[in-house]
C-alpha positions in Angstrom: -2.4 -16.8 -15.6 -3.8 -13.3 -15.6 -5.6 -11.8 -12.7 -6.8 -9.1 -10.6 -5.8 -5.7 -11.7 -8.8 -3.3 -12.1 -8.7 -1.7 -15.5 -11.2 1.0 -15.4 -12.6 1.3 -19.2 -14.5 4.4 -20.6 -17.9 3.2 -19.5 -21.2 3.4 -21.1 -22.9 2.7 -17.8 -21.2 4.2 -14.6 -22.3 5.5 -11.1 -21.9 9.1 -10.3 -19.5 10.0 -7.2 -21.9 12.3 -5.6 -22.3 12.0 -1.8 -25.1 13.5 0.6 -23.6 16.4 1.9 -24.8 15.9 5.6 -24.0 12.1 6.0 -21.2 10.1 4.4 -22.2 6.8 5.1 -24.7 6.8 2.3 -24.6 7.8 -1.6 -27.5 10.1 -2.7 -30.2 8.3 -4.3 -29.7 10.2 -7.6 -26.1 8.5 -7.9 -27.7 5.0 -8.3 -28.7 3.6 -11.6 -32.2 1.8 -11.4 -33.0 -1.8 -12.4 -35.0 -0.2 -15.5 -31.5 1.5 -16.8 -29.4 -1.3 -16.1 -31.6 -4.4 -17.0 -31.7 -7.9 -15.7 -28.9 -10.3 -17.3 -25.3 -11.1 -17.1 -24.2 -8.0 -18.5 -26.5 -6.1 -16.2 -24.9 -7.8 -13.1 -21.4 -7.0 -14.7 -22.4 -3.2 -15.0 -23.2 -3.2 -11.1 -19.9 -4.7 -10.4 -18.0 -2.1 -12.6 -19.9 0.7 -10.7 -18.5 -0.6 -7.5 -14.6 -0.8 -9.0 -14.9 2.7 -10.6 -15.2 4.1 -7.3 -11.6 3.4 -6.7 -10.6 5.8 -9.8 -13.5 8.3 -9.4 -13.0 9.8 -7.1 -10.5 8.1 -4.4 -7.6 8.1 -6.8 -8.2 10.7 -9.2 -7.5 13.6 -7.1 -4.4 12.3 -5.9 -5.5 11.6 -2.3 -5.0 7.8 -2.6 -2.3 6.4 -2.2 -0.9 9.0 0.0 -3.6 8.9 2.6 -2.2 5.4 3.3 1.5 5.9 2.5 3.0 9.3 3.7 2.9 8.8 7.5 5.6 6.0 7.8 9.1 6.2 8.9 11.2 5.2 5.7 8.8 7.3 3.0 9.6 10.8 2.4 9.2 13.5 0.0 8.9 17.5 -0.7 7.4 19.5 2.4 4.8 21.0 -0.2 3.7 17.7 -1.1 3.8 15.9 2.3 2.2 19.0 4.1 0.8 19.0 7.4 -0.5 15.4 6.7 2.6 14.1 6.3 4.0 15.8 9.3 1.3 14.1 11.4 -1.5 16.7 11.5 -4.3 14.6 10.4 -7.2 17.2 11.5 -9.2 18.6 8.8 -6.9 17.1 6.1 -8.8 16.2 3.0 -6.9 13.0 2.6 -8.5 11.7 5.8 -12.0 13.2 5.0 -12.6 13.1 1.4 -10.2 10.1 0.3 -10.4 7.6 3.1 -13.7 8.1 5.1 -15.8 9.4 2.5 -14.4 7.5 -0.3 -14.5 4.0 1.6 -18.2 4.6 2.7 -19.3 5.6 -0.6 -17.6 2.4 -2.1 -19.5 0.4 0.7 -22.8 1.9 -0.4 -22.4 1.1 -4.1 -21.2 -2.3 -2.8 -24.4 -2.9 -0.8 -26.7 -1.5 -3.6 -25.3 -3.5 -6.1 -25.4 -6.7 -4.2 -29.4 -5.9 -3.6 -29.6 -5.5 -7.3 -27.8 -8.5 -8.5 -29.7 -10.7 -5.8 -32.9 -9.8 -7.4 -32.2 -10.5 -10.8 -33.9 -13.2 -12.5 -32.7 -13.7 -15.9 -29.1 -14.3 -14.9 -26.9 -17.8 -14.5 -26.2 -18.8 -10.8 -22.6 -18.8 -11.7 -22.4 -15.4 -12.8 -24.7 -14.1 -10.0 -22.5 -15.7 -7.2 -19.2 -14.4 -8.7 -20.6 -10.8 -9.1 -21.9 -11.0 -5.6 -18.6 -12.1 -4.3 -16.8 -9.4 -6.1 -18.8 -6.7 -4.5 -18.6 -8.5 -1.1 -14.7 -8.5 -1.5 -14.6 -4.5 -2.4 -16.9 -4.0 0.7 -14.6 -6.0 3.1 -11.4 -4.2 1.7 -13.0 -0.7 2.2 -13.9 -1.6 6.0 -10.7 -3.2 6.4 -9.0 0.2 5.4 -11.5 2.0 7.7 -10.9 0.0 10.7 -7.0 0.2 10.4 -7.3 4.0 10.3 -10.0 5.1 12.7 -10.5 2.3 15.1 -14.2 1.7 15.8 -16.3 2.6 13.0 -20.0 2.4 12.0 -21.1 -0.7 9.8 -23.4 0.4 7.2 -26.8 -1.3 7.1 -27.0 -3.4 4.0 -30.8 -2.7 4.0 -31.9 0.1 1.7 -34.3 1.3 4.2 -32.2 1.6 7.0 -31.6 4.8 9.2 -28.6 6.4 7.5 -26.7 7.3 10.8 -25.1 4.4 12.6 -23.1 3.9 15.7 -19.7 3.0 15.8 -18.8 -0.8 16.4 -16.0 -2.3 18.4 -13.0 -3.2 16.4 -13.5 -7.0 17.0 -17.1 -6.8 15.6 -15.8 -4.9 12.5 -13.3 -7.5 12.1 -16.1 -10.2 12.4 -18.0 -8.6 9.6 -14.9 -8.1 7.5 -14.0 -12.0 7.6 -17.5 -12.9 7.2 -17.9 -11.0 3.9 -14.6 -12.5 2.8 -15.5 -16.1 3.6 -18.6 -15.9 1.8 -16.7 -14.1 -1.4 -14.1 -16.8 -1.2 -17.0 -19.4 -1.8 -18.6 -17.4 -4.6 -15.8 -16.1 -6.7 -14.1 -17.7 -9.6 -10.8 -19.1 -9.4 -8.4 -17.4 -11.4 -8.2 -20.8 -13.5 -11.8 -21.0 -14.1 -12.6 -20.1 -18.0 -15.2 -18.0 -16.9 -12.6 -15.8 -14.9 -12.2 -12.2 -16.2 -8.6 -10.7 -16.1 -8.3 -7.6 -14.1 -11.1 -8.7 -11.2 -10.5 -10.1 -8.1 -10.7 -13.9 -7.6 -11.3 -16.4 -4.8 -7.4 -16.4 -4.3 -8.0 -12.4 -3.8 -10.3 -13.2 -1.1 -8.4 -15.7 0.6 -5.1 -13.7 0.5 -7.0 -10.8 1.9 -8.5 -13.0 4.8 -4.7 -13.8 5.7 -3.8 -10.3 6.0 -6.9 -9.4 7.9 -5.9 -12.2 10.4 -2.4 -11.5 10.6 -3.5 -7.7 11.3 -5.6 -8.6 14.1 -3.1 -11.2 15.5 -0.1 -8.8 15.5 -1.9 -6.3 17.0 -3.2 -8.8 19.8 0.5 -10.0 20.8 1.3 -9.2 24.0 2.7 -5.9 25.1 6.3 -5.9 25.4 7.0 -8.3 22.6 10.3 -7.5 21.1 11.1 -6.1 17.6 14.3 -4.9 16.6 14.0 -2.0 14.2 17.1 -0.7 12.3 16.7 3.0 12.3 18.2 6.1 14.1 19.0 9.7 13.7 19.1 10.8 10.0 22.6 12.8 10.2 25.7 13.0 12.0 27.1 16.4 11.9 30.8 16.5 11.2 33.3 18.9 12.8 33.5 20.7 9.4 29.8 21.3 9.5 28.9 18.8 6.5 26.3 16.5 7.2 26.6 12.8 6.5 24.0 10.1 6.8 24.4 8.6 10.5 24.7 4.7 10.3 21.9 2.4 10.8 21.3 1.5 14.5 19.5 -1.5 15.6 17.0 -0.8 18.2 15.0 -3.1 20.2 11.2 -1.7 20.4 8.9 -3.1 23.0 5.5 -3.5 21.6 2.9 -1.1 22.9 -0.8 -2.6 23.4 -2.9 -1.5 20.2 -6.3 -0.2 21.5 -9.2 -2.5 20.3 -7.4 -5.6 20.0 -6.6 -6.3 23.7 -9.1 -9.2 24.3 -8.3 -11.1 20.9 -6.2 -14.2 21.1 -3.1 -13.8 19.0 -2.4 -17.4 18.2 -5.7 -18.4 17.2 -5.7 -15.7 14.7 -2.1 -16.5 13.5 -3.5 -20.1 13.2 -6.4 -18.5 10.6 -3.7 -16.5 8.8 -1.4 -19.4 8.4 -4.5 -21.5 7.2 -5.8 -18.9 4.6 -2.5 -18.0 3.3 -1.3 -21.8 2.9 -4.6 -22.4 0.9 -3.6 -19.9 -1.5 0.0 -21.1 -1.9 -1.1 -24.8 -2.3 -3.2 -23.9 -5.2 -6.6 -24.3 -3.8 -8.0 -21.1 -5.5 -5.9 -21.2 -8.9 -2.4 -20.7 -9.8 -0.6 -17.8 -8.0 3.3 -17.3 -8.5 5.7 -14.7 -7.9 7.0 -13.2 -10.9 10.9 -13.0 -11.7 12.2 -9.7 -10.6 12.8 -8.3 -14.0 9.1 -8.8 -15.1 7.7 -8.1 -11.7 7.0 -4.4 -12.5 6.5 -4.3 -16.2 3.2 -3.0 -17.7 2.6 -5.9 -19.5 2.4 -8.2 -16.3 0.0 -5.9 -14.2 -2.5 -8.4 -14.6 -0.4 -11.6 -13.6 -1.1 -13.7 -10.7 1.3 -11.9 -8.4 -1.2 -9.1 -8.1 -4.1 -10.2 -6.0 -5.8 -6.9 -6.1 -4.4 -3.9 -7.6 -6.1 -0.5 -9.3 -5.2 0.7 -12.6 -6.7 3.3 -15.2 -6.7 4.0 -18.7 -3.6 5.7 -20.3 -4.3 9.6 -20.4 -8.0 9.3 -19.2 -9.2 12.7 -18.2 -11.6 11.2 -15.7 -10.5 7.8 -14.8 -7.2 8.6 -13.6 -4.2 8.4 -11.2 -1.6 10.3 -10.1 0.7 7.3 -9.1 3.2 7.5 -12.2 3.6 11.1 -11.8 4.0 11.4 -8.2 6.5 8.2 -8.0 8.3 8.1 -11.3 7.6 11.4 -13.0 6.6 12.3 -16.7 8.9 13.3 -19.2 9.1 16.2 -21.8 8.6 13.6 -24.6 8.2 9.8 -25.0 11.8 8.6 -25.1 13.0 11.7 -23.6 16.1 11.8 -21.2 14.5 14.8 -19.1 11.8 14.7 -16.7 9.0 17.3 -17.0 7.7 17.1 -13.5 6.9 14.7 -10.9 9.1 11.7 -9.4 9.0 13.3 -6.0 8.1 10.6 -3.4 10.8 8.3 -2.2 12.4 6.3 0.6 15.1 7.6 2.8 18.7 6.5 3.2 18.0 4.4 6.1 15.7 2.3 4.1 18.0 1.9 1.3 20.9 0.9 3.7 18.6 -2.0 4.8 19.3 -4.0 1.6 22.3 -6.4 0.9 24.8 -4.9 -1.7 23.6 -6.7 -4.9 19.8 -7.0 -3.9 17.7 -6.2 -7.2 15.4 -3.9 -5.1 18.0 -1.4 -4.7 20.2 -2.2 -7.7 17.5 -2.0 -10.2 14.6 -1.3 -8.0 15.8 2.5 -7.1 16.7 5.3 -9.7 20.4 6.0 -9.9 20.7 8.7 -12.1 18.0 11.2 -13.5 17.7 14.7 -15.3 15.1 17.4 -15.2 14.3 19.5 -18.1 15.8 22.3 -16.5 19.2 20.6 -16.1 19.5 20.2 -20.2 21.4 23.4 -20.8 23.9 22.8 -17.9 24.6 19.3 -19.0 23.8 18.3 -15.2 21.8 15.4 -13.5 21.1 14.0 -10.0 22.7 10.8 -8.7 22.0 8.3 -5.8 23.1 7.5 -3.4 25.9 9.4 -1.7 28.4 6.9 -1.0 31.9 6.0 -2.2 30.7 3.6 -4.7 28.1 5.9 -6.6 29.9 8.8 -6.0 32.8 7.8 -7.6 31.0 6.2 -10.4 29.1 9.5 -11.0 31.9 12.2 -10.1 35.2 10.8 -10.1 35.6 11.6 -6.5 35.3 9.9 -3.2 33.3 11.2 -0.3 36.5 13.1 1.1 36.6 15.0 -2.0 39.7 13.2 -3.5 39.8 12.5 -7.3 40.0 8.7 -7.9 38.9 8.3 -11.4 36.6 9.3 -14.4 32.9 8.7 -14.1 32.3 4.9 -15.1 29.6 2.7 -16.4 26.3 4.4 -17.2 27.7 7.8 -15.6 30.1 8.1 -18.3 28.0 9.9 -20.8 29.4 13.5 -20.5 26.7 14.8 -17.9 27.9 16.3 -14.6 26.1 14.4 -12.1 25.5 15.8 -8.4 24.0 14.9 -5.1 21.7 17.1 -3.2 21.0 16.6 0.6 17.2 17.5 0.4 13.9 16.1 -1.2 15.7 16.3 -4.6 17.7 13.3 -4.0 16.0 10.4 -2.2 15.6 6.4 -2.9 13.1 6.8 -5.7 11.4 3.7 -6.7 11.2 2.3 -10.4 8.3 0.2 -9.7 5.7 2.6 -11.6 8.1 3.6 -14.4 6.6 1.2 -17.0 3.6 2.6 -18.5 2.2 3.0 -22.0 3.2 6.7 -22.3 5.6 8.0 -19.8 5.3 11.6 -21.3 1.7 12.3 -19.8 0.6 13.1 -16.3 -2.2 10.7 -16.1 -0.2 7.4 -17.2 -1.5 4.1 -16.6 0.6 2.8 -13.7 -1.4 0.2 -11.5 -1.5 0.6 -7.6 -0.9 -2.8 -6.0 -3.0 -3.4 -3.0 -2.3 -7.0 -2.3 0.5 -9.3 -4.0 1.2 -13.0 -3.6 4.4 -12.0 -1.9 2.5 -10.3 1.0 0.6 -13.7 1.4 4.0 -15.6 1.6 5.6 -13.3 4.1 2.2 -13.5 6.1 2.5 -17.2 6.2 6.1 -16.7 7.4 5.0 -14.4 10.0 2.2 -16.7 11.2 4.4 -19.8 11.2 7.1 -18.1 13.2 4.6 -16.8 16.0 3.4 -20.5 15.9 7.0 -21.7 16.7 7.9 -23.0 13.4 11.1 -21.1 12.5 12.0 -23.4 9.7 8.9 -23.0 7.9 9.0 -19.3 8.4 12.7 -19.2 7.2 11.8 -21.1 4.0 9.1 -18.7 2.9 11.2 -15.5 4.1 13.8 -17.1 1.5 11.4 -17.4 -1.2 11.0 -13.6 -1.2 14.7 -12.9 -0.7 15.7 -15.4 -3.5 13.6 -13.3 -6.1 15.5 -10.5 -5.2 19.1 -11.7 -5.2 19.3 -10.9 -1.6 21.5 -13.2 1.0 19.5 -16.2 2.1 18.5 -16.4 6.0 19.1 -19.4 8.2 18.2 -20.7 11.4 21.5 -21.9 12.5 25.1 -20.5 12.4 26.7 -17.0 12.8 24.1 -14.1 12.3 21.3 -16.6 12.0 17.5 -16.1 12.8 17.4 -18.6 15.9 14.7 -17.0 17.8 11.4 -15.7 17.4 12.6 -12.4 17.9 15.0 -12.5 15.2 12.7 -14.2 12.8 10.1 -11.6 13.7 12.3 -8.6 13.2 13.6 -10.1 9.9 10.2 -10.6 8.5 9.0 -7.2 9.3 12.1 -5.5 8.0 11.6 -7.6 4.8 8.1 -6.4 4.5 9.6 -2.8 4.5 11.8 -3.6 1.6 9.4 -5.6 -0.7 6.5 -3.4 -0.2 8.1 0.1 0.0 5.9 2.7 -1.9 2.9 0.4 -1.9 1.2 1.9 1.3 2.1 -1.0 3.8 4.8 0.3 6.1 2.5 2.7 8.3 0.0 -0.3 9.1 2.9 -2.7 9.9 4.1 -0.2 12.4 0.6 0.3 14.0 -0.5 -3.4 14.0 2.8 -4.3 15.5 2.4 -1.5 18.3 5.7 0.2 17.6 4.4 3.0 15.4 5.4 5.8 18.0 8.9 4.3 18.8 9.6 3.7 15.1 8.7 7.3 14.0 10.5 9.1 16.9 13.5 7.3 16.8 14.2 9.4 13.8 15.2 12.1 16.0 12.9 14.8 14.5 13.0 15.4 10.6 13.8 12.8 7.8 16.2 13.4 4.8 14.0 15.7 3.2 13.1 17.8 6.3 9.7 16.0 6.9 8.9 16.0 10.5 8.6 12.7 12.1 7.9 13.4 15.4 4.5 11.6 16.6 2.2 11.6 19.6 -0.6 9.2 20.9 -3.3 10.9 19.1 -1.5 9.9 15.7 -2.2 6.2 16.4 -5.8 7.0 14.9 -7.0 9.0 12.2 -9.5 11.7 13.6 -13.1 11.3 12.4 -14.4 13.8 10.1 -16.2 16.7 12.1 -18.9 16.6 9.7 -19.6 12.9 10.5 -19.8 13.9 14.5 -22.0 16.9 13.6 -24.2 14.9 11.8 -24.6 11.2 13.1 -26.7 11.2 16.2 -24.8 8.3 17.5 -21.3 9.9 17.4 -20.8 12.6 19.8 -16.7 12.5 20.4 -13.6 12.1 18.3 -10.7 9.8 18.6 -8.1 10.6 21.2 -6.4 13.7 21.0 -8.4 15.2 18.2 -10.8 18.2 18.8 
């Protein structure tokens, strides 16, 4: 059953991306289509919905700000200094990622959604079923935008749904924002088609999308509301050991017990009540109340042909090679080649994960044996017959070079490395654990290839259900759903009894959080897990300074929230100060 990946086509009807320069809580009137232009029909309703969806591509993703604004500030993610910049090093003030992409982009999307909902509700020549589904789609998009905003900024304005309301709005408390989000999603869940409905359109959100997002929203609140001092074991530590011969080797992972810090804005919430809601909504999706959803086999998961499969509850994609509705996802994570079928990357493929992330996995886990790039070449290496390999350990080093880590010759290169190319390893941003998730595109030799960005997967719903069940005291149920994800990836099964078992809430909690880090790597999820669990500062600073690529991971209290854009403070009469620590 296909579902839910937004493919932005070349529209004959679209909405401009312009914003009022002095206030980002509303789009300019000239950017909105009128009833006369669009009409009053099923097709007209679809046009308004398309206008909301299109905001993700033009202008939130097309300039490269998304997904990096959600992705770069995390412990296991890394890349070259020139790309990560001051934002990747923790200085969020004045960064266009924070200002243009997240704040301005999300509020622009919300403004479109509010306008589209008003227009669709006013239509007379439209079937009730189509009207309800269309409104449900824009409600989902609005709720998702607010979810991104409240996680990043804390208290935020809620934009009035009235067309005549004052543009400036005061910040609303975190719990009020979540109440609004859940209300929108509950309504959307009841209005949207199931993905098994004959009228459901592949590439759009469905009732299962809304229910799955509800599970994530409730689990986010629940984790943040857990008591300060809750224990979570994270495997991390300093990046390098310095040996006596001055050679740097990666330091082994250390299991560090971190104590949850209170998360501002969530102190008065009831964690267990919220986890009950998270479990409820997740289980409804799992039990098939909203259609058919299933995990794809690992070898099928990241194929382009399956980008609309039911595992993908909400993802954003684009048309291959389009100059306007484009993303840089494929370029940034996979890189593009000199020509289709070439062995040589022209550019890109910069963003990856650190060695500490790679070392989290079991030896035969598909997410590193198949999900990580182990050899690759750039066009600059053609004449020298050279290339890179990963990781630097005895197994892969011997396979790639014939020498072990002590420089002793063992055997000729073997397997895929026995191709006459001289592979080498570089201890910098050139050699990271680069994902293969975004490799399969229509044309891998162009910058703007059609890689989808997965915002919400069915695997997420299953792990959220496991998380909720653990906190509610049901370890066996939690273990069952944790193993459903591990089984798909050929990982070792977890158990609640025996040697090395997950026989306590703390052990199970830690295992589930770690599983999320492995499963959703390079999907803009890790920072927000660290934030909601109140371990962001400790996890980042446990690295001891800089990561594998030299990106600074030192963080302070101010990094817990993004700064509000200065322009918003200057123009919104209800806001006169920024988040703590930001000027």
